[in-house]
C-alpha positions, 0 to 999 in steps of 0.5 A, a space after each residue: 475155489 482154486 480150479 486145479 486144487 484137489 484133495 485126497 482122503 484115504 484112511 491111512 497114508 505113508 510110505 510104510 502103509 501096507 494097502 493097495 487102495 492107499 498106495 494107489 491114491 498116493 500115486 494118483 496124488 503124486 501124478 496129478 501134482 506133477 501135472 500142475 495140480 495143487 494136492 492136499 492129502 487129508 488123512 488120519 494119524 493111523 498106520 495100522 488098519 487093525 488097531 487104528 492107533 494114532 502113530 503119526 503126529 497130527 498136523 501138517 507135513 509135506 511129501 514132496 509137492 503134496 501137503 499132508 494134513 493128519 487128524 487123530 482117530 477117535 476109537 473109543 466105542 466098545 465094538 459090540 455093534 460092529 461085531 454083531 453086524 459082522 456076525 450077521 453078515 458072516 451068516 448071510 443075513 443083512 442087518 437093518 439100516 439102523 444096525 448098519 449105521 451103528 456098525 459104521 460108527 462103532 469103530 474109528 471116527 475122525 471128527 476133526 477131519 470131517 469138520 475140516 472138510 465141512 469148513 474147506 470143501 469149497 476150496 477144492 475143485 474135487 475131493 477124492 475119497 477111497 475106499 468105500 467101506 471106511 468111515 473117512 470115505 462114508 462121512 467125508 464123501 457126503 459133505 460136498 457130494 457135488 464135488 466129490 469123486 469116489 474111488 470105491 475099490 468095489 468087490 463082491 462082498 457083504 458090505 457092497 449089499 448094504 443099504 447104508 452106502 446107497 447115498 454115497 454111491 448115488 450122490 457123488 459127482 463121479 466114480 473112478 473104477 478100475 476094471 470092467 468087472 467092477 463096473 458090472 458089479 457097480 451096476 448090479 449093486 447100485 443101479 442109481 449110482 452117479 456117473 462112472 468111468 473106468 479110469 483104470 490104474 497105473 503100475 510103475 515100471 521098474 528100470 531093472 530087476 536083480 533076482 540073483 541079488 534078492 536071492 543072495 540078500 535073503 539066503 535063498 540060494 537056488 531054492 524054487 519058490 512061489 511068492 505072496 505079498 501084502 496083507 496076511 489075513 483071512 479076507 485076502 485068502 492067506 490061511 487058505 493059501 497056507 493050507 493048500 500050500 502045506 497039502 502040496 508040499 507034504 508030498 515029498 516030491 514037490 521041492 518048493 518054498 513059499 516066500 511072503 512079505 507084508 503085514 499080518 501073522 504068518 503062522 504056517 502049519 508046524 510040519 511045513 514051517 521050514 518051507 515058508 519064509 517071511 520077509 516082513 516089510 520090504 522095500 519097493 526094490 526088494 519087492 520087484 526083485 522078489 517078483 523076478 526071482 519067483 517061479 510064480 506069484 500066487 493070488 488067493 484072494 477072491 476080493 480084489 478090485 484090481 490086484 496090482 501085485 499081479 501086474 507087478 509079477 507080469 512086468 517082471 516076467 513071472 506067471 500068476 496063479 490065482 483063485 478062480 473065485 476072484 472075478 477081477 483077477 480071473 478077468 485079467 488072466 483070461 484077457 492076458 493069458 498069462 496065468 493059471 486059475 484054480 478052484 480048490 487045493 487039488 488044482 492049486 497043487 497042479 499049478 504049483 507042480 507046473 511052475 516047479 517042474 516046467 520052468 521054461 513053459 511057465 516062463 513062456 506062459 508069463 510072457 504076454 503079461 508084460 505087454 498086457 500091463 504096458 498096453 492097459 495100466 500105465 500112469 500117463 494113460 490113467 492120469 489122462 483119463 482121470 483129468 478128462 473125467 474131472 473136466 467132464 464131471 466138474 466143469 469150471 
């Protein structure tokens, strides 16, 4: 074993991969490499988490100081077992352990990755797996649990109540968490979990913002808009946001647009389609400038374990409007006092009206957000915590 060699195992990896957990793992890996660690990323050839098609070539490449090992996805099952379990979960029923096992194996599998770790786990001081519901984490995380760190990105969802995951959570050497609410959920769902620490997460701090340039590049002029970025899908509350936004702007006195970027289908209601502007995939610089240009960032998801987009909005001086059902984002807003919470479409409309009609008050509301991020979520502090836990949990 090399004492400062570490492996990271995300289900997808790359600069064009949209996904918070994958992005953060990439940043942790890069940060530790800058601190002198030898870092291998063991991942798949997939880019899209819907199809799991093998897009990247298998083999070894490099991303700066990181060595990237890609293995092909095998996705040759019918999906019937997975669909049946998902239907049970949607109805509030918990499938049997046998059904849970069939669910896990009725989708992507990466046997070459599993065998690589089986053969090479002893080369590493630690193997970091994330996030918890994926086959890559479930399978690899139990190869060498005594040297495995789990970064679960845990939130209150049916998967978190599956018996299937108990060996993963209870067997690893340690668990990196992001927030106090995640620790509370871990304690409630997996009371026998391995050692856990709130390592947090770091958010890169842009050197500058160019909101006027963003408006010019995308032909937005002086339109007032709120922003949503990331995965446009049901699990993230995207359709609920679209419906609530549509209800609000159908009233002729609310002159507001919704700008969105990321992956997934947009499909706004036809009568408000001209108010929804889809930018698709954008660069980090364009994302930062969009945050600074927006009247507010809207977070409709109730299933967040951190929500870095919220942090990026606050760094840009932009208030956040968030679904109160999301425990983690609600916790951030209550601690920072830099945002608004809503329970339903009527309250969402009130929030949208506030940031549209009282921009100075909205800007003042956002002001504490930047200090909140700088005080709690910078990379130097986060990496210090992670290195300390590695020394504690995996002493030489």
